[in-house]
matplotlib code that plots the C-alpha trace (Angstrom):
import matplotlib.pyplot as plt

x = [112.3, 110.2, 107.1, 107.0, 104.6, 102.4, 102.3, 103.4, 103.9, 107.3, 106.6, 105.5, 108.6, 110.6, 109.6, 112.2, 113.0, 114.4, 115.2, 118.7, 119.6, 123.3, 124.5, 128.3, 129.8, 133.5, 135.3, 135.4, 139.0, 138.7, 137.6, 134.0, 132.2, 129.6, 126.2, 125.1, 121.6, 121.3, 118.0, 116.3, 117.7, 121.3, 122.0, 123.6, 122.9, 125.2, 123.9, 126.1, 126.7, 128.6, 131.6, 129.8, 126.7, 125.5, 125.6, 127.4, 129.7, 130.5, 134.2, 134.4, 135.7, 133.7, 130.3, 127.2, 123.5, 121.9, 118.3, 117.5, 120.0, 122.4, 121.9, 118.4, 118.3, 115.7, 114.7, 112.0, 109.2, 106.4, 103.4, 99.7, 97.1, 94.9, 91.6, 91.4, 94.3, 97.8, 100.7, 102.6, 99.7, 99.5, 100.2, 101.9, 104.1, 105.0, 105.7, 108.2, 109.9, 110.3, 111.7, 114.2, 115.4, 114.5, 112.4, 110.4, 109.4, 106.3, 104.8, 101.3, 99.0, 95.4, 95.0, 93.1, 96.0, 99.0, 99.7, 99.7, 101.8, 104.4, 104.8, 105.2, 107.5, 109.9, 109.6, 110.5, 113.4, 111.5, 111.3, 111.9, 114.5, 112.1, 108.7, 106.4, 103.0, 103.3, 102.1, 105.1, 104.1, 106.5, 106.8, 107.7, 110.3, 111.9, 111.9, 113.1, 115.5, 117.2, 117.4, 119.2, 116.5, 115.5, 118.6, 119.2, 118.4, 120.0, 123.2, 121.4, 118.9, 121.7, 123.5, 120.8, 117.6, 117.8, 114.1, 113.1, 115.6, 114.1, 110.5, 111.2, 112.8, 109.7, 107.3, 109.5, 109.1, 112.4, 111.1, 108.2, 110.3, 113.2, 113.4, 114.4, 118.0, 118.3, 118.0, 115.5, 114.1, 111.3, 110.2, 107.0, 104.1, 104.1, 100.9, 98.8, 97.7, 94.3, 92.2, 94.0, 90.8, 87.7, 85.4, 81.7, 79.6, 76.2, 73.2, 72.7, 69.5, 67.9, 68.8, 67.2, 64.1, 63.5, 64.5, 67.4, 70.8, 74.2, 74.5, 77.0, 77.2, 76.5, 73.0, 72.1, 73.6, 71.3, 68.3, 69.2, 69.5, 66.1, 64.5, 66.1, 64.5, 61.1, 60.2, 60.7, 63.9, 64.2, 60.7, 59.6, 56.5, 58.1, 59.2, 60.9, 63.6, 66.0, 69.3, 70.5, 74.0, 75.9, 79.3, 81.2, 83.5, 86.4, 87.6, 84.8, 83.9, 81.7, 84.9, 85.4, 82.9, 85.6, 86.7, 83.1, 83.7, 86.8, 89.4, 92.1, 92.1, 95.0, 93.6, 97.0, 97.6, 94.4, 96.2, 95.7, 97.7, 95.6, 97.0, 100.5, 100.1, 99.8, 96.5, 95.5, 91.9, 90.2, 90.8, 89.7, 86.4, 85.9, 85.9, 83.3, 81.2, 81.6, 80.2, 77.3, 76.4, 76.7, 74.4, 71.8, 71.9, 71.6, 68.8, 66.8, 67.2, 69.4, 72.5, 72.2, 71.7, 74.5, 77.1, 79.2, 79.3, 78.9, 81.8, 82.5, 81.3, 77.9, 77.8, 78.6, 75.9, 73.4, 74.7, 74.2, 70.7, 69.0, 68.5, 68.6, 71.7, 71.7, 75.4, 78.4, 82.1, 84.4, 87.4, 85.1, 81.3, 81.3, 83.0, 79.8, 76.9, 78.4, 79.3, 75.7, 74.8, 78.0, 77.2, 74.3, 76.9, 79.4, 81.8, 80.3, 82.2, 84.0, 82.3, 85.5, 88.7, 92.0, 90.6, 90.0, 92.9, 95.1, 97.9, 101.3, 101.1, 104.0, 103.0, 105.9, 106.2, 105.6, 108.9, 111.8, 114.9, 116.0, 119.5, 118.8, 118.9, 122.1, 121.4, 120.2, 121.6, 119.5, 116.4, 116.8, 117.5, 114.5, 112.1, 113.4, 111.8, 108.4, 109.3, 109.5, 106.5, 106.6, 107.1, 104.3, 102.0, 102.9, 102.2, 99.0, 97.6, 99.2, 100.3, 99.6, 97.2, 96.4, 94.9, 94.5, 94.5, 95.7, 93.4, 94.5, 93.5, 95.8, 93.1, 93.1, 90.6, 90.6, 90.6, 88.0, 88.0, 90.7, 92.0, 88.7, 85.1, 84.7, 87.1, 87.4, 88.4, 90.7, 92.6, 92.8, 93.9, 96.2, 97.7, 100.0, 97.7, 95.0, 94.7, 97.6, 99.9, 102.5, 106.0, 105.6, 104.8, 101.2, 101.7, 100.5, 98.6, 96.3, 94.9, 95.4, 94.0, 91.4, 88.1, 86.6, 83.8, 83.6, 87.4, 87.4, 84.6, 86.4, 89.7, 87.9, 86.1, 89.3, 91.2, 88.3, 88.7, 92.5, 92.4, 90.6, 92.0, 94.6, 98.3, 99.6, 100.2, 104.0, 106.2, 106.8, 110.0, 109.5, 112.4, 112.3, 111.8, 109.0, 107.5, 107.5, 105.6, 103.1, 102.6, 101.7, 99.4, 97.8, 95.8, 94.1, 93.5, 92.0, 89.7, 88.5, 87.8, 85.7, 83.9, 83.2, 81.8, 79.4, 78.3, 77.4, 75.9, 73.6, 72.5, 74.3, 76.3, 75.4, 78.1, 78.2, 78.2, 80.8, 83.3, 85.6, 85.7, 86.5, 89.5, 90.6, 90.5, 92.6, 95.2, 95.4, 95.9, 99.0, 97.6, 99.7, 102.9, 101.6, 100.7, 104.2, 105.8, 103.8, 104.5, 108.3, 108.3, 106.4, 108.7, 111.8, 113.0]
y = [139.3, 140.7, 138.9, 137.3, 138.4, 135.6, 137.5, 134.5, 135.0, 134.6, 131.3, 129.8, 131.0, 129.1, 126.2, 125.7, 125.5, 127.2, 130.0, 128.6, 125.0, 124.2, 120.7, 120.2, 116.9, 116.3, 113.9, 110.3, 110.4, 109.0, 112.1, 112.8, 115.8, 118.1, 118.9, 122.4, 123.7, 127.4, 128.8, 132.0, 134.0, 133.1, 130.6, 127.3, 123.8, 120.9, 117.5, 114.5, 112.5, 109.5, 109.7, 108.1, 110.0, 107.2, 109.6, 109.1, 112.1, 111.2, 111.1, 114.6, 117.6, 119.4, 120.5, 122.1, 122.2, 125.6, 126.4, 128.4, 126.9, 129.4, 127.6, 126.1, 122.3, 120.6, 116.9, 114.7, 113.4, 110.8, 111.6, 110.9, 113.5, 114.7, 114.0, 116.4, 118.5, 118.2, 118.6, 120.9, 123.4, 123.2, 126.7, 125.2, 123.0, 126.0, 128.1, 125.3, 125.4, 129.1, 129.0, 126.2, 126.6, 123.0, 122.7, 119.6, 118.1, 116.4, 113.4, 112.8, 109.9, 109.5, 107.3, 104.6, 104.3, 104.6, 100.9, 100.3, 103.4, 102.5, 99.1, 100.5, 103.2, 100.7, 98.1, 100.7, 102.2, 105.5, 106.1, 109.5, 110.8, 110.4, 109.0, 111.1, 110.0, 107.0, 104.4, 102.0, 98.7, 96.6, 94.2, 97.1, 98.4, 95.0, 94.3, 97.6, 98.0, 94.7, 95.6, 98.8, 101.1, 102.4, 103.4, 102.7, 105.8, 104.8, 106.9, 109.8, 109.8, 109.7, 112.6, 114.8, 114.1, 115.2, 115.9, 112.5, 110.7, 112.5, 111.8, 108.1, 107.7, 109.3, 107.1, 103.9, 103.7, 102.4, 98.8, 99.8, 101.3, 98.8, 96.1, 92.5, 93.3, 96.0, 98.9, 101.7, 102.3, 104.7, 107.3, 107.3, 109.4, 109.8, 110.6, 109.7, 106.1, 105.4, 102.5, 100.7, 99.7, 101.5, 101.7, 100.9, 104.0, 103.5, 105.9, 107.3, 109.2, 106.0, 104.3, 107.2, 107.2, 103.6, 103.7, 101.4, 101.2, 100.6, 96.9, 95.0, 91.7, 90.3, 89.2, 92.7, 94.1, 91.9, 93.0, 96.6, 96.1, 94.3, 97.2, 99.7, 97.7, 97.1, 100.1, 103.2, 104.2, 107.5, 108.5, 109.6, 107.4, 104.9, 101.7, 100.4, 103.0, 102.2, 100.3, 98.9, 98.1, 98.7, 97.4, 97.7, 95.6, 98.1, 99.2, 98.7, 94.9, 93.0, 91.4, 94.7, 93.2, 90.8, 92.9, 92.5, 88.8, 89.2, 89.2, 92.0, 91.7, 93.1, 94.0, 94.1, 90.4, 89.0, 87.9, 88.5, 87.9, 85.9, 84.4, 85.5, 83.4, 84.5, 83.3, 83.5, 84.6, 83.4, 79.8, 80.1, 79.2, 82.9, 83.7, 81.0, 82.7, 86.0, 84.5, 82.9, 86.3, 88.1, 85.5, 86.0, 89.7, 89.4, 86.9, 89.0, 92.2, 93.9, 94.1, 96.1, 93.8, 95.5, 95.2, 92.6, 94.5, 98.2, 100.7, 103.1, 106.0, 104.4, 104.2, 107.8, 108.7, 106.8, 108.6, 112.0, 111.1, 111.4, 109.7, 106.1, 104.5, 102.8, 101.9, 101.9, 101.5, 104.4, 106.3, 109.2, 109.5, 112.8, 111.1, 109.1, 111.2, 114.7, 117.3, 118.2, 114.8, 113.2, 114.1, 111.6, 108.8, 107.3, 104.4, 101.2, 100.4, 97.0, 94.3, 93.5, 95.3, 94.6, 93.4, 96.4, 96.8, 99.9, 101.2, 102.1, 105.7, 104.9, 104.4, 103.7, 103.9, 107.7, 108.9, 107.1, 108.1, 106.2, 105.5, 108.1, 110.9, 113.0, 115.0, 112.5, 114.6, 117.6, 115.4, 114.0, 117.4, 118.8, 116.1, 116.2, 119.5, 118.0, 116.0, 119.1, 120.7, 123.7, 121.6, 119.3, 122.3, 123.3, 119.8, 119.3, 122.8, 124.7, 128.3, 130.2, 133.2, 131.8, 128.4, 128.5, 131.1, 130.8, 132.5, 134.5, 131.6, 129.2, 127.5, 127.4, 127.3, 126.8, 130.0, 129.3, 131.4, 131.7, 128.2, 126.4, 127.3, 124.3, 122.4, 119.4, 121.3, 123.6, 120.6, 118.8, 121.9, 123.7, 121.3, 118.3, 115.8, 113.7, 111.0, 109.0, 109.0, 111.7, 112.1, 114.3, 114.4, 115.3, 118.5, 118.8, 122.0, 119.7, 118.3, 121.0, 123.8, 122.0, 123.9, 122.0, 120.2, 117.3, 116.6, 117.1, 114.6, 112.1, 112.5, 112.0, 108.9, 107.4, 108.1, 106.4, 103.3, 103.3, 103.4, 100.1, 98.6, 95.9, 96.3, 97.4, 94.5, 93.8, 94.6, 91.6, 91.7, 89.5, 88.7, 89.6, 86.0, 85.5, 88.8, 87.4, 84.3, 86.5, 88.5, 85.5, 83.9, 86.6, 88.5, 85.3, 84.1, 87.3, 87.4, 83.9, 84.6, 87.7, 85.7, 82.9, 85.2, 86.8, 83.4, 82.1, 85.3, 85.7, 82.0, 80.7, 78.3, 76.8, 77.4, 74.1, 72.1, 74.3, 75.2, 72.1, 72.6, 76.3, 75.3, 72.7, 75.2, 77.7, 74.9, 74.3, 78.0, 77.9, 79.5, 77.2, 78.6, 82.1, 81.4, 79.9, 83.1, 85.1, 82.7, 82.6, 86.4, 86.7, 84.2, 85.7, 82.5]
z = [105.3, 102.6, 101.5, 98.1, 95.5, 96.8, 100.1, 102.1, 105.8, 107.3, 109.0, 105.7, 104.0, 106.6, 104.5, 102.1, 104.4, 106.0, 103.5, 103.1, 103.5, 103.1, 103.2, 102.9, 102.0, 102.3, 99.9, 101.0, 102.1, 105.6, 107.4, 108.5, 107.1, 108.7, 107.3, 108.1, 108.0, 107.9, 109.2, 108.0, 110.8, 109.8, 112.6, 111.7, 112.9, 112.4, 111.3, 111.5, 108.3, 107.1, 104.8, 101.9, 100.8, 98.6, 95.6, 92.3, 93.1, 96.7, 95.8, 94.5, 96.3, 98.9, 97.6, 99.0, 98.4, 99.1, 98.6, 96.6, 94.2, 92.7, 89.4, 88.9, 88.4, 86.4, 87.0, 85.7, 87.9, 87.5, 89.7, 90.1, 89.2, 92.0, 90.4, 87.4, 88.7, 87.4, 89.9, 87.6, 87.7, 91.5, 93.0, 96.1, 93.9, 91.8, 94.9, 96.1, 92.7, 93.0, 96.5, 95.9, 92.4, 91.7, 88.6, 87.7, 84.4, 85.6, 83.8, 85.2, 85.3, 86.3, 89.4, 87.4, 85.0, 87.3, 87.8, 84.0, 83.3, 85.9, 84.4, 80.9, 82.0, 83.7, 80.9, 78.2, 80.1, 79.9, 83.6, 85.3, 87.8, 90.7, 91.4, 93.5, 94.9, 92.6, 95.0, 94.7, 96.2, 98.3, 95.4, 93.0, 95.5, 95.8, 92.1, 90.7, 93.7, 92.9, 89.3, 90.2, 88.7, 92.2, 94.0, 97.7, 99.8, 103.1, 102.8, 101.2, 104.0, 106.6, 104.9, 103.5, 105.4, 109.0, 109.2, 107.9, 110.2, 113.2, 112.2, 111.5, 114.9, 116.5, 114.5, 115.0, 111.3, 109.9, 109.7, 107.5, 104.7, 104.7, 102.0, 102.5, 101.5, 104.1, 101.7, 101.6, 98.1, 98.8, 101.4, 103.4, 104.4, 108.2, 110.0, 113.0, 113.3, 111.8, 110.7, 107.9, 106.0, 105.1, 108.1, 108.5, 109.0, 110.6, 110.4, 113.9, 112.9, 111.7, 115.0, 116.9, 114.7, 115.5, 119.1, 118.6, 120.3, 118.6, 118.0, 120.1, 118.2, 114.8, 115.7, 116.9, 113.7, 111.6, 113.6, 113.2, 109.4, 109.4, 111.2, 108.8, 105.9, 107.3, 109.5, 107.3, 109.1, 107.2, 108.1, 104.6, 104.4, 102.0, 103.7, 100.6, 99.7, 102.6, 101.8, 105.2, 103.9, 100.7, 99.5, 96.2, 94.1, 93.9, 97.3, 99.8, 99.6, 102.0, 103.4, 105.4, 107.8, 109.0, 112.1, 113.4, 113.3, 115.4, 112.6, 112.4, 108.6, 106.7, 103.3, 101.5, 101.8, 103.3, 106.4, 110.1, 113.3, 115.7, 118.8, 117.7, 114.5, 110.9, 109.4, 105.8, 106.3, 103.0, 103.9, 107.6, 109.3, 110.1, 106.4, 105.9, 108.6, 106.8, 103.6, 105.5, 107.1, 103.7, 102.2, 104.9, 104.4, 100.6, 100.8, 103.2, 101.1, 103.7, 101.5, 98.3, 95.4, 93.3, 96.0, 94.1, 90.8, 91.4, 91.8, 94.6, 92.4, 92.3, 96.1, 96.3, 93.8, 96.0, 99.0, 97.4, 96.1, 99.4, 102.8, 101.6, 103.1, 106.5, 106.5, 104.1, 104.1, 103.3, 104.5, 105.7, 105.9, 103.9, 101.0, 100.4, 101.8, 101.6, 104.2, 104.9, 106.2, 107.5, 111.0, 110.9, 110.8, 113.2, 112.8, 114.2, 117.3, 117.0, 119.0, 120.8, 121.6, 119.8, 116.5, 114.3, 111.8, 112.6, 110.5, 111.7, 110.5, 108.1, 104.5, 102.2, 98.4, 98.1, 96.8, 95.0, 93.1, 90.0, 88.6, 85.9, 88.4, 88.1, 91.3, 93.9, 96.8, 95.6, 95.3, 98.8, 100.4, 98.5, 99.7, 103.2, 103.9, 103.8, 106.9, 109.1, 110.8, 108.4, 105.3, 106.5, 106.8, 103.2, 101.9, 103.8, 104.0, 101.1, 101.1, 104.3, 103.8, 100.3, 100.7, 104.5, 107.3, 110.9, 113.4, 116.4, 118.7, 116.9, 114.9, 111.1, 108.3, 104.6, 102.5, 100.0, 96.9, 94.2, 94.5, 95.1, 95.9, 98.2, 100.5, 98.2, 95.1, 97.1, 98.6, 95.3, 93.3, 95.7, 98.3, 97.8, 99.6, 98.0, 95.3, 96.9, 99.9, 99.6, 101.1, 104.1, 107.8, 108.8, 110.8, 114.4, 113.3, 111.3, 114.5, 117.1, 115.0, 112.9, 112.5, 109.5, 111.4, 109.0, 109.1, 112.9, 113.4, 111.2, 113.1, 116.4, 115.2, 113.8, 117.1, 119.0, 116.9, 117.0, 120.8, 120.9, 117.7, 117.0, 116.9, 113.4, 111.1, 111.1, 108.1, 105.9, 104.0, 100.9, 98.5, 94.9, 93.8, 96.2, 95.1, 91.6, 92.8, 94.6, 91.4, 89.4, 92.0, 94.2, 91.5, 90.2, 93.7, 94.8, 91.8, 92.4, 96.1, 95.3, 92.6, 95.0, 97.7, 95.1, 93.8, 97.3, 98.6, 95.5, 95.7, 92.6, 94.9, 98.3, 100.9, 102.6, 99.4, 97.7, 100.5, 100.1, 96.3, 96.9, 99.1, 96.6, 93.8, 95.8, 96.4, 92.6, 92.0, 94.3, 97.5, 99.7, 98.1, 98.7, 102.3, 102.9, 101.6, 104.1, 106.9, 106.3, 106.1, 109.4, 111.2, 109.7, 107.9]

ax = plt.figure().add_subplot(projection="3d")
ax.plot(x, y, z, "-o")
ax.set_aspect("equal")
plt.show()
């Protein structure tokens, strides 16, 4: 095989995937067809398929999908931008277009605008053929699936997605992508299990400076924070510049402390499974305990005074300004304090086993096909390639020998240079990961050959927490009508809860005197209806 002008190694070209993918579909005349996948070496594998492909043309004569397509096909796509980088300008995405003959008219959205743009797009009937990395919520999948805007993917998966089928079986992931009516309206990102919420990173250097051990309970954590505040933990001679704990109002709220109160908190719906029962946490005694602890931290100057109003970007700015943070919540330490100092931090070990929230490794809502798509079979066969090991490498690492290099010992490293002078910009500009979950499988090479010390440390820390964490929160199938109820109630309820935490913690309200009024207000807002929806979904009623 000749190398392309991008000088891609043979293994990477196996990606699309495998130089020729041929899927044959016989007419629905009562006989079963065979799907054939031709590999780069010319061998052929048979993949079983059902009579009905689920496509609009399933009743036509025998047809095939071969990559690269003999005649290029252009479809439209709605996708999130990766920071400042547009998907259509991504060299890996362009490479895939070249190798498959599938061209995409990409309509992009900044992450901060994507929810609004999705809503406007669907409301105005101006939606695209597919949605990619668009963060479709369970409610959106139910709503637009029932309306017929998002088409069921079950039969298309069965016929045209052998890689995805195999990967879902291995991940036991079918339940997490199936809607209440039994249909699948979007495809997932599949990766290793990891904490499902932002974790609490604790400054290990400050602990060492003060001769302290990692805290084992809430009282010890308070004492550590007090020492950070009063004893010049960073050793710069100024005992007043340390911030023991910081939180934000837009992604890393103080409620992320709940696992350290023994609550396996599911951030998506504010519920937890405790003693095999579903509990709505914000009305529980544990939540009251959380507010009490946050109030104590704030009153004693141990919680940053801006924690209820500032954004995550402000936290990151503080983290980059110097050695001032004792602890913070984030997906990775280097995201707040940078790659030069992330080794100073470790995830605070939960005070008991089986309570830290852990994800299933199956994140839905990453890829959907709409009723406007005239080539759903092509779209499904195209996206299926990202669920193979080679396709996963392309999605997560980019173009071999261009964005990453594999060493003789089997390890790999980012190829800084043309596509990015640093790892962050390289990943954002030239791989398909980042900004939102993406339809793919995380390749084993990511873990087995990782040489990036910051990412390797984070993977090890996440694995440590997963090992002692809670079981993944179960999938809750919620009907379209109940989703509509949640849509009208949940946003207002969540806003009020966050407002109440801030009012109590900052001293505007007194916890004991206001708690009953808080619960009463939640009832008036319809929280009981919301809880019943979650309870019925959990018990399968």
